[in-house]
Structure formats: structure tokens, C-alpha cells
KEKE-3310 file (N, C-alpha, C; in steps of 0.2 Angstrom, whole numbers, plus 5000, padded with zeros to 4 digits):
npx = (5004:5002:5009:5000:4990:4986:4979:4969:4965:4956:4944:4939:4931:4925:4906:4896:4900:4902:4909:4911:4900:4902:4916:4928:4936:4952:4955:4960:4972:4980:4984:4990:4996:5010:5011:5000:4983:4973:4966:4961:4952:4944:4933:4928:4914:4912:4916:4929:4935:4949:4952:4961:4960:4969:4981:4981:4991:4995:4999:5010:5008:4995:4994:4995:4990:4990:5002:5020:5029:5042:5043:5033:5040:5050:5045:5040:5052:5057:5049:5053:5047:5043:5046:5037:5026:5016:5010:4993:4986:4972:4959:4945:4932:4925:4912:4905:4892:4881:4867:4872:4880:4892:4898:4910:4912:4916:4927:4937:4933:4931:4943:4940:4946:4957:4969:4973:4978:4982:4973:4954:4953:4944:4932:4939:4946:4939:4933:4944:4945:4934:4922:4905:4897:4884:4880:4882:4873:4871:4878:4890:4892:4906:4907:4902:4913:4922:4932:4926:4913:4913:4916:4904:4898:4904:4903:4894:4891:4880:4870:4874:4870:4861:4843:4836:4847:4853:4859:4868:4870:4873:4860:4863:4875:4870:4861:4872:4878:4870:4872:4886:4900:4915:4923:4932:4942:4957:4960:4969:4969:4955:4947:4937:4927:4926:4922:4910:4903:4903:4896:4884:4880:4880:4869:4858:4858:4857:4849:4837:4840:4846:4848:4845:4852:4853:4861:4866:4866:4861:4868:4869:4870:4881:4887:4889:4885:4892:4888:4902:4904:4915:4927:4919:4902:4892:4901:4905:4910:4912:4909:4915:4910:4912:4910:4918:4929:4935:4932:4936:4932:4938:4936:4940:4943:4955:4972:4988:4998:4991:4992:5005:5004:4990:4983:4986:4979:4969:4969:4957:4947:4931:4930:4941:4945:4935:4937:4949:4948:4938:4947:4957:4948:4943:4954:4960:4949:4951:4965:4962:4953:4959:4956:4955:4960:4956:4959:4953:4964:4977:4992:4990:4989:4982:4979:4979:4984:4980:4992:4996:5007:5014:5009:5003:4999:5002:5005:5002:5006:4998:5004:5006:4998:4999)
npy = (4993:5011:5027:5037:5031:5029:5022:5015:4999:4998:4991:4983:4985:5000:5002:5006:5019:5024:5020:5003:4997:4999:5003:5013:5016:5019:5026:5029:5020:5025:5038:5054:5061:5066:5065:5059:5063:5059:5050:5035:5027:5016:5020:5011:5003:5013:5021:5032:5045:5056:5071:5080:5097:5105:5120:5136:5149:5160:5175:5174:5180:5179:5166:5171:5185:5192:5189:5192:5198:5194:5181:5175:5174:5165:5154:5150:5149:5138:5129:5126:5134:5147:5163:5174:5170:5155:5139:5135:5121:5113:5103:5093:5080:5064:5053:5037:5031:5017:5019:5031:5044:5055:5073:5082:5098:5109:5112:5126:5128:5138:5150:5165:5178:5181:5175:5161:5148:5136:5129:5124:5111:5100:5093:5088:5079:5072:5065:5058:5048:5040:5043:5049:5064:5063:5053:5057:5060:5069:5084:5092:5107:5115:5128:5144:5150:5154:5145:5132:5131:5135:5124:5120:5129:5128:5128:5119:5108:5109:5105:5091:5086:5076:5079:5077:5081:5085:5098:5103:5115:5125:5135:5148:5151:5152:5162:5173:5175:5182:5195:5198:5201:5209:5215:5209:5202:5199:5200:5197:5209:5211:5198:5199:5206:5194:5184:5188:5188:5176:5168:5175:5171:5158:5156:5160:5150:5139:5139:5134:5120:5118:5111:5117:5117:5118:5116:5103:5089:5072:5067:5055:5038:5038:5049:5065:5082:5097:5114:5124:5137:5152:5152:5157:5163:5151:5140:5123:5106:5090:5074:5056:5042:5024:5007:5009:5016:5033:5050:5066:5079:5094:5107:5123:5126:5122:5125:5124:5130:5131:5120:5122:5136:5139:5151:5161:5171:5168:5176:5175:5173:5176:5179:5181:5178:5169:5159:5155:5149:5139:5130:5126:5120:5109:5104:5099:5091:5080:5077:5069:5059:5053:5053:5052:5066:5077:5091:5105:5113:5107:5100:5089:5071:5076:5069:5063:5063:5071:5077:5081:5096:5102:5117:5118:5109:5095:5089:5073:5065:5053:5036:5034:5022:5010)
npz = (5001:4996:5003:5002:5004:5015:5030:5044:5050:5040:5025:5011:4995:4986:4984:4973:4972:4984:5000:5006:5017:5035:5034:5028:5012:5007:4996:4977:4969:4961:4964:4962:4972:4983:4997:5009:5011:5017:5032:5039:5053:5067:5077:5090:5084:5073:5060:5055:5046:5043:5034:5022:5019:5014:5016:5025:5022:5035:5046:5058:5071:5072:5080:5094:5098:5109:5116:5122:5109:5108:5114:5107:5097:5099:5103:5090:5083:5092:5088:5075:5065:5052:5055:5051:5044:5041:5037:5041:5045:5037:5042:5040:5043:5041:5045:5048:5054:5058:5048:5043:5035:5039:5038:5046:5046:5031:5023:5015:5002:4988:4984:4993:4987:4994:4991:4994:4989:4991:5000:5000:4996:4998:4992:4981:4987:4994:4984:4979:4988:4987:4992:4989:4987:4987:4995:5007:5023:5033:5039:5050:5057:5065:5068:5059:5052:5037:5031:5035:5031:5017:5007:5004:4995:4983:4966:4959:4969:4978:4971:4970:4982:4992:4994:5007:5014:5031:5039:5054:5067:5079:5087:5092:5085:5072:5073:5078:5066:5058:5061:5063:5077:5076:5085:5095:5087:5079:5065:5048:5037:5025:5029:5039:5031:5020:5029:5033:5020:5016:5025:5026:5012:5014:5023:5017:5006:5012:5023:5024:5027:5038:5054:5070:5086:5104:5115:5116:5105:5099:5084:5078:5082:5095:5091:5094:5096:5104:5111:5114:5113:5115:5104:5093:5096:5095:5093:5091:5097:5092:5099:5097:5100:5105:5109:5120:5115:5109:5101:5100:5091:5088:5081:5080:5095:5098:5095:5087:5095:5108:5116:5124:5126:5131:5135:5126:5113:5099:5083:5077:5085:5092:5105:5114:5130:5134:5124:5128:5142:5137:5129:5139:5148:5139:5135:5148:5151:5141:5144:5156:5153:5142:5128:5110:5101:5087:5076:5069:5064:5068:5064:5050:5051:5062:5074:5090:5107:5124:5136:5152:5157:5168:5171:5160:5145:5135:5118:5111:5097:5089:5084:5067:5060:5047)
capx = (5000:5006:5008:4994:4984:4987:4973:4970:4959:4951:4945:4933:4930:4918:4901:4890:4902:4902:4913:4908:4897:4908:4923:4930:4940:4956:4956:4963:4980:4983:4983:4997:4999:5015:5010:4993:4978:4967:4968:4954:4952:4939:4932:4924:4911:4911:4921:4931:4941:4952:4954:4965:4958:4974:4984:4981:4996:4993:5005:5012:5004:4989:4993:4995:4990:4991:5008:5025:5032:5048:5041:5031:5044:5055:5040:5039:5059:5057:5045:5055:5043:5047:5044:5033:5019:5016:5004:4990:4983:4964:4957:4939:4932:4919:4911:4900:4889:4875:4865:4873:4888:4891:4903:4910:4914:4915:4932:4936:4929:4934:4946:4937:4951:4962:4976:4974:4978:4982:4967:4948:4954:4940:4929:4941:4949:4933:4931:4948:4944:4928:4916:4900:4894:4877:4879:4881:4866:4872:4883:4888:4897:4908:4904:4903:4918:4922:4935:4922:4909:4915:4916:4897:4897:4908:4899:4890:4892:4873:4866:4876:4870:4854:4838:4835:4852:4853:4865:4868:4873:4870:4855:4868:4879:4865:4859:4876:4880:4864:4873:4892:4904:4923:4927:4937:4946:4963:4961:4971:4966:4952:4946:4931:4923:4926:4919:4903:4900:4903:4891:4877:4878:4879:4863:4853:4857:4855:4845:4831:4843:4848:4843:4849:4853:4854:4868:4870:4862:4864:4867:4869:4872:4888:4889:4887:4889:4891:4891:4907:4907:4923:4929:4911:4897:4889:4906:4904:4914:4909:4912:4912:4909:4909:4914:4924:4933:4931:4937:4932:4934:4937:4936:4946:4944:4963:4977:4995:5000:4987:4995:5011:5002:4983:4981:4986:4973:4969:4966:4950:4942:4928:4929:4947:4945:4931:4940:4954:4943:4935:4952:4959:4943:4943:4962:4960:4946:4953:4969:4961:4950:4966:4953:4958:4958:4957:4955:4952:4972:4983:4995:4988:4981:4978:4977:4984:4981:4983:4995:4997:5015:5014:5004:5000:4998:5007:5002:5007:5003:4997:5009:5003:4996:4999)
capy = (5000:5017:5031:5041:5026:5027:5018:5012:4995:4999:4987:4983:4990:5005:4999:5011:5026:5026:5017:4998:4995:4999:5002:5018:5015:5024:5030:5026:5018:5030:5045:5059:5065:5065:5062:5057:5069:5056:5044:5033:5023:5013:5021:5006:5002:5018:5022:5040:5046:5064:5072:5087:5102:5110:5123:5142:5154:5167:5177:5170:5184:5175:5162:5174:5192:5194:5187:5196:5196:5190:5176:5172:5172:5161:5148:5149:5145:5131:5123:5126:5137:5153:5170:5179:5167:5149:5137:5133:5115:5113:5096:5089:5072:5060:5048:5033:5029:5015:5020:5039:5046:5063:5077:5085:5103:5107:5115:5132:5130:5144:5157:5171:5184:5182:5172:5155:5145:5129:5127:5122:5104:5093:5090:5082:5073:5066:5060:5054:5043:5037:5047:5052:5069:5060:5047:5061:5061:5075:5089:5096:5113:5117:5135:5147:5153:5151:5138:5128:5131:5137:5119:5118:5134:5128:5127:5110:5104:5110:5100:5086:5083:5073:5082:5078:5081:5089:5103:5104:5119:5128:5140:5154:5152:5155:5169:5176:5177:5187:5203:5197:5206:5207:5221:5206:5199:5203:5196:5201:5213:5206:5192:5199:5206:5187:5180:5190:5188:5169:5166:5177:5168:5150:5155:5160:5145:5133:5140:5128:5115:5118:5110:5120:5113:5124:5114:5097:5084:5068:5067:5049:5034:5038:5054:5070:5089:5101:5119:5126:5144:5155:5155:5160:5161:5145:5135:5116:5101:5083:5069:5051:5037:5018:5002:5010:5021:5040:5056:5072:5085:5100:5112:5129:5126:5120:5127:5121:5134:5130:5116:5124:5143:5139:5157:5164:5173:5168:5183:5173:5172:5183:5181:5177:5176:5163:5154:5151:5145:5133:5127:5124:5115:5103:5100:5096:5084:5075:5074:5064:5053:5049:5050:5055:5073:5079:5098:5108:5117:5104:5096:5083:5070:5079:5064:5062:5064:5076:5076:5087:5097:5108:5122:5118:5103:5092:5087:5068:5063:5045:5033:5032:5013:5009)
capz = (5000:4994:5008:4999:5005:5022:5033:5049:5051:5034:5021:5008:4989:4985:4980:4970:4973:4992:5005:5008:5024:5040:5031:5023:5008:5007:4989:4971:4972:4956:4965:4960:4979:4985:5003:5011:5012:5022:5036:5042:5059:5068:5085:5091:5077:5069:5055:5055:5041:5043:5027:5024:5015:5013:5021:5024:5025:5038:5050:5065:5076:5074:5085:5099:5097:5117:5119:5121:5102:5107:5118:5102:5092:5102:5103:5083:5082:5094:5082:5067:5060:5051:5061:5049:5042:5040:5034:5045:5042:5038:5041:5041:5047:5038:5050:5046:5060:5056:5040:5042:5033:5042:5036:5050:5044:5024:5022:5013:4995:4983:4987:4993:4984:4999:4989:4997:4983:4993:5003:4998:4993:5001:4987:4977:4991:4996:4978:4977:4993:4985:4995:4985:4991:4987:5001:5014:5026:5039:5040:5058:5058:5072:5068:5052:5049:5029:5031:5038:5028:5010:5003:5002:4991:4976:4961:4958:4974:4981:4967:4971:4989:4994:4995:5013:5019:5036:5041:5060:5068:5087:5086:5095:5080:5066:5076:5078:5059:5055:5062:5068:5079:5075:5090:5099:5084:5076:5059:5043:5032:5022:5032:5042:5026:5018:5032:5033:5014:5014:5030:5023:5006:5016:5027:5011:5000:5015:5029:5025:5028:5045:5060:5076:5094:5110:5121:5115:5102:5096:5077:5075:5087:5097:5088:5099:5096:5109:5110:5118:5113:5114:5098:5091:5101:5095:5092:5094:5097:5091:5100:5093:5105:5102:5111:5126:5113:5109:5098:5100:5084:5092:5078:5083:5100:5100:5089:5089:5101:5113:5121:5127:5128:5131:5137:5121:5110:5092:5080:5074:5091:5093:5113:5117:5135:5135:5121:5132:5146:5135:5128:5146:5151:5135:5136:5154:5151:5136:5148:5161:5149:5137:5123:5105:5098:5080:5077:5062:5062:5070:5057:5047:5051:5067:5079:5095:5114:5128:5142:5157:5158:5173:5170:5153:5141:5130:5113:5109:5091:5088:5079:5062:5057:5038)
cpx = (5004:5006:5002:4988:4982:4980:4975:4964:4953:4950:4939:4932:4924:4913:4896:4893:4904:4906:4909:4905:4903:4915:4925:4935:4946:4958:4958:4970:4984:4985:4990:5000:5005:5016:5003:4989:4972:4969:4962:4957:4946:4940:4925:4920:4909:4916:4922:4936:4942:4954:4956:4961:4963:4977:4982:4987:4993:5000:5005:5009:4998:4987:4994:4995:4992:4997:5013:5027:5038:5046:5038:5034:5049:5051:5041:5047:5060:5054:5047:5051:5045:5044:5039:5026:5021:5010:5001:4986:4976:4962:4947:4938:4925:4917:4905:4896:4881:4874:4868:4879:4887:4898:4905:4914:4915:4922:4930:4931:4933:4937:4942:4941:4955:4969:4977:4973:4979:4977:4961:4950:4948:4936:4932:4944:4944:4932:4937:4948:4937:4921:4913:4897:4886:4875:4880:4875:4867:4878:4884:4894:4900:4906:4904:4907:4920:4926:4932:4915:4908:4914:4910:4896:4900:4903:4898:4890:4885:4869:4868:4874:4863:4850:4836:4841:4851:4859:4862:4871:4870:4866:4860:4872:4875:4864:4866:4879:4876:4868:4880:4897:4912:4926:4932:4941:4952:4965:4966:4967:4962:4946:4939:4927:4921:4922:4910:4899:4898:4897:4884:4875:4876:4872:4858:4852:4855:4852:4839:4833:4845:4844:4848:4847:4854:4861:4870:4864:4865:4862:4866:4871:4879:4892:4885:4889:4886:4893:4896:4907:4914:4925:4924:4907:4894:4894:4905:4909:4910:4913:4909:4914:4907:4914:4921:4929:4930:4936:4934:4936:4933:4936:4941:4945:4952:4967:4983:4999:4997:4989:5000:5008:4994:4979:4982:4980:4974:4966:4958:4945:4939:4926:4935:4947:4941:4933:4945:4951:4940:4941:4955:4955:4944:4948:4962:4956:4949:4959:4967:4956:4954:4962:4956:4955:4960:4955:4958:4961:4977:4985:4993:4991:4978:4975:4981:4980:4984:4986:4995:5005:5013:5009:4999:4999:5002:5003:5006:5003:5003:5003:5004:5003:4995:4995)
cpy = (5006:5022:5036:5037:5025:5026:5014:5007:4997:4993:4987:4987:4995:5002:5005:5018:5028:5020:5010:4998:4995:4999:5009:5015:5020:5028:5026:5025:5023:5037:5049:5062:5062:5062:5063:5063:5066:5050:5041:5028:5021:5016:5016:5002:5007:5020:5030:5041:5054:5065:5080:5091:5107:5115:5131:5146:5160:5168:5175:5172:5181:5170:5165:5181:5196:5193:5191:5193:5191:5183:5171:5169:5165:5153:5146:5146:5140:5125:5123:5128:5144:5158:5174:5176:5160:5146:5133:5126:5116:5106:5096:5084:5070:5054:5045:5029:5026:5017:5028:5040:5053:5065:5081:5093:5103:5111:5123:5133:5134:5148:5164:5178:5186:5178:5166:5149:5137:5125:5126:5116:5098:5092:5086:5077:5068:5061:5055:5046:5040:5038:5050:5058:5068:5055:5052:5062:5067:5079:5092:5102:5114:5125:5138:5152:5150:5146:5133:5125:5131:5132:5117:5124:5135:5125:5120:5106:5106:5104:5093:5081:5081:5077:5083:5077:5086:5092:5106:5109:5123:5135:5148:5156:5155:5163:5174:5180:5182:5195:5202:5203:5205:5211:5217:5204:5202:5199:5200:5204:5208:5200:5193:5200:5199:5184:5181:5189:5180:5166:5169:5173:5160:5150:5156:5155:5139:5133:5135:5122:5113:5115:5112:5116:5118:5122:5109:5093:5078:5066:5060:5044:5035:5045:5060:5077:5093:5107:5121:5134:5146:5158:5160:5158:5154:5139:5129:5112:5095:5077:5061:5045:5030:5012:5003:5014:5028:5044:5061:5076:5091:5106:5117:5130:5126:5122:5124:5123:5133:5125:5120:5131:5142:5146:5161:5166:5172:5173:5181:5171:5177:5183:5177:5175:5169:5157:5151:5148:5139:5129:5124:5118:5107:5101:5096:5089:5079:5072:5068:5059:5049:5048:5055:5062:5073:5087:5101:5111:5114:5100:5090:5076:5072:5074:5063:5062:5070:5075:5081:5089:5102:5112:5122:5111:5101:5088:5081:5064:5054:5042:5030:5023:5013:5002)
cpz = (5001:5001:5008:5001:5012:5025:5039:5050:5045:5029:5016:5002:4990:4983:4978:4971:4979:4997:5006:5016:5029:5039:5026:5018:5007:5002:4984:4972:4967:4958:4965:4968:4982:4994:5005:5013:5015:5026:5040:5049:5061:5076:5088:5084:5073:5066:5055:5050:5041:5037:5027:5018:5012:5018:5020:5025:5028:5043:5056:5071:5078:5079:5092:5100:5104:5119:5117:5113:5103:5110:5112:5098:5093:5102:5094:5082:5085:5091:5076:5062:5058:5056:5058:5047:5041:5038:5039:5042:5041:5037:5043:5042:5042:5042:5047:5053:5059:5048:5038:5040:5035:5041:5042:5048:5036:5021:5019:5007:4991:4987:4986:4990:4990:4998:4994:4994:4985:4998:4998:4993:4994:4996:4983:4981:4993:4989:4977:4984:4992:4989:4991:4990:4992:4994:5008:5016:5030:5037:5046:5055:5065:5073:5059:5051:5042:5029:5033:5034:5019:5005:4999:4997:4983:4971:4960:4963:4977:4977:4967:4978:4989:4995:5003:5018:5025:5039:5049:5063:5075:5085:5088:5087:5073:5067:5075:5070:5055:5056:5067:5071:5077:5080:5093:5095:5082:5068:5053:5039:5027:5023:5034:5037:5021:5022:5032:5027:5015:5020:5028:5018:5008:5019:5022:5007:5005:5022:5030:5027:5034:5050:5066:5081:5097:5112:5117:5111:5098:5088:5074:5081:5090:5094:5089:5098:5102:5109:5115:5118:5113:5108:5092:5095:5101:5093:5096:5093:5095:5094:5098:5097:5104:5105:5116:5123:5111:5107:5099:5094:5087:5088:5079:5088:5102:5093:5092:5095:5108:5119:5127:5131:5128:5134:5132:5116:5103:5089:5078:5080:5093:5102:5115:5122:5136:5131:5124:5137:5142:5132:5133:5148:5146:5135:5142:5155:5147:5139:5152:5157:5144:5131:5116:5104:5092:5081:5071:5060:5066:5063:5055:5049:5057:5073:5083:5102:5118:5134:5146:5158:5162:5173:5164:5151:5137:5124:5110:5104:5090:5083:5073:5061:5050:5037)
residu = (MET:SER:GLN:ALA:GLU:THR:THR:ASN:ARG:VAL:SER:GLY:PRO:PRO:GLN:ASN:GLY:ILE:PRO:ALA:PRO:ASN:ALA:PHE:HIS:PRO:GLY:LYS:SER:GLY:SER:SER:GLU:LEU:VAL:PRO:SER:ARG:TYR:ALA:LEU:LYS:ILE:GLY:GLU:ILE:ASP:VAL:MET:VAL:VAL:SER:ASP:GLY:VAL:LEU:PRO:LEU:PRO:THR:GLN:MET:MET:GLY:HIS:ASN:ALA:ASP:PRO:ALA:ILE:ARG:ALA:ASN:TRP:MET:ALA:ASN:MET:PHE:LEU:PRO:PRO:ASP:ALA:PHE:ASP:TRP:PRO:LEU:ASN:ALA:VAL:VAL:VAL:ARG:SER:GLY:ALA:GLN:THR:ILE:LEU:LEU:ASP:ALA:GLY:LEU:GLY:LEU:ASP:PRO:ASP:LEU:HIS:LEU:PRO:ARG:ALA:GLY:GLN:LEU:VAL:GLN:ARG:LEU:ALA:ALA:ALA:ASP:ILE:ASP:LEU:SER:ALA:VAL:THR:ASP:ILE:VAL:LEU:THR:HIS:LEU:HIS:MET:ASP:HIS:ILE:GLY:GLY:LEU:LEU:VAL:GLU:GLY:VAL:LYS:GLU:ARG:LEU:ARG:PRO:ASP:LEU:THR:ILE:HIS:ALA:ALA:ALA:LEU:GLU:VAL:GLU:PHE:TRP:LYS:ASN:PRO:ASP:PHE:SER:HIS:THR:ARG:MET:PRO:GLU:GLY:PHE:PRO:ALA:ALA:LEU:ARG:VAL:THR:ALA:LYS:ARG:PHE:LEU:GLU:GLU:TYR:GLY:ASN:ARG:ILE:ARG:THR:PHE:ASP:GLU:LYS:TYR:GLU:VAL:ALA:PRO:GLY:VAL:THR:VAL:ARG:ARG:THR:GLY:GLY:HIS:THR:PRO:GLY:HIS:ALA:VAL:ILE:ARG:ILE:ALA:SER:GLY:GLY:GLU:ALA:LEU:THR:PHE:ALA:GLY:ASP:ALA:VAL:PHE:ALA:VAL:GLY:PHE:ASP:GLN:PRO:GLY:TRP:HIS:ASN:GLY:PHE:GLU:HIS:ASP:PRO:ASP:GLU:ALA:ALA:ARG:VAL:ARG:VAL:ASP:LEU:LEU:ARG:GLN:LEU:ALA:GLU:THR:ARG:GLU:LEU:LEU:VAL:ALA:THR:HIS:LEU:PRO:PHE:PRO:SER:LEU:GLY:ARG:VAL:ALA:VAL:ALA:GLY:ASP:ALA:PHE:ARG:TRP:VAL:PRO:VAL:PHE:TRP:ASP:TYR)
# end
């Protein structure tokens, strides 16, 4: 098996353009990718696949705009990252639980005039993994930032989705984006306008398919979405649990710097203090339970566990299973 077909306990050929029951197919063997863009595993009886949507080049100050610049620069240097800007990973997740195939977040989609040519790969990479959009029964959105909903606005995507598709989002999130507040964010120029436009268009095109929840909702057996707030008022995380195993998709509650420096504010956080509190609570909980973590902007395949390290935390990536 080539590296581009990375998989963990997956088997079975695709049938009718969708993965075989209870197994995600790793994709076509003739892929031209030099590195993998999907990683499949089992959580008990539930199939999970992490899919890369590409990367976003963003300024390093976005990782902690409340931090001392010298301390932030030292952290970047110790992580062997460039001092001014680096590529943020973008990850989405596909889940099969029983008869439901669930997409967790939908990627960036088309570049909204922000010069992000290496992002927005999700639709093509789902196709490469033999996951047909028409097989998706549910979409769960952690929040409505454009890198989580934009894939649904790519030309031709809406027509390929099934008519009974349900999109799940927190009620507070939908309400927030009717008149969003950016007063506490520290985004690069152009991003607030692009976020507004994308969210407005998304709500116009998909509003009649959205099923809102207040605090917690079971989307499918073993798949539960829970509002955390912080990053955005309706930001949510999704927990997948089966057979004594569990994985949390944290969306934007956790960034790469958040383990060492959980109190650093990310420039995209609409309530930075609350986002830091949410981050610490989530990381503490995951350290206690030893459950798996995946997040949107952790390096692909973004799969690991959390350990306590003094007053902060430590990211422990899993050993890849080929």
C-alpha cells in the first residue's frame, strides 16, 4: 500500500461510489499525491476518516496576538516554524455511524480573493477517497467561519447533495452570523469582510436545511455535538464514542500553540478570554480521559492525545498505522 493510501483498520472495495458498509476505502491507488491527504480509523464500530482540505498561509502573530512578540517568536523558532507566516493545516472529518454518513465541517471551498491557493481541496479529496457527496446524510458544523462552510458553496456541490440532507449547527451560531461582531478579533485585512459575505451566502442557500440545537444534540448513534462557545458564540465540538473508545473533533477550540500556551489569544476568536477558558477545560478533560483529539488546524492527520505538562499541556501525536 502506498503512503497516499494511509489507513487504519479499513478494508473492502467501494460499492456504487460510496465506501463499503462499516469501512472507509482509502482511495484510488493511482493518486498523484506525494503525501497522504486522508487517514482512516475505527472508533469502536464507527468509521472515521480525517481529510485534509489543504493549508492556509497566515501571519504568525495570529497564533497569539496577546503574547509578548519575543516570546511568541521564540516559540515559533523552537517549533522550527518561520518567524513571519506559516501554513495552517485545514482538516475535516467524515464519519459513518450505522446508516448515516456524516461530514464534520466542509472546508474552505473557493478562494474568496484572499490568495489562499493551497486550501479548498476537500471536495476533490473526498472524491479521491471514493466518498460520493450524494452519500452524505448529515453535515455538522463546528461554526460558520468560511474555512468550515465554504466547500458547500463551490459551484455544482449543492446539486450533488441529497435533498434530505440535514445540516446541524448551534442556534446561537446561526443567530450570531446575522449580524456578526468582530470587535475582539485580530484578523488580517480582508478576512472580516470575506467571513461576513460567506456566512450570509451560506445562510441564504442552506438555511432551510439547517437543524439547530441549543447545547447538545445526538446526530447519530455515538455521534454527539456540543456547543462550547468561545471561538464564536455557537462554536461546537463533536464527540464520537463506541465500544469504549472515543474521539473529539474540536474544530477551532484548539490550535497548535494552545497546548504550550493555552492562554494565548488567536486572532480569529470572537471572545478570546472565553475561548481560552473553553480550551483549557477541553484539554484538561481530554488529558483525564485519554481520549483521541482531532482539530481543524492541527498538523494532518491531527490525531493524538493530550497530556498535562506542569501548568500547560503536551500534544502526543499517535503513531501512524499503515
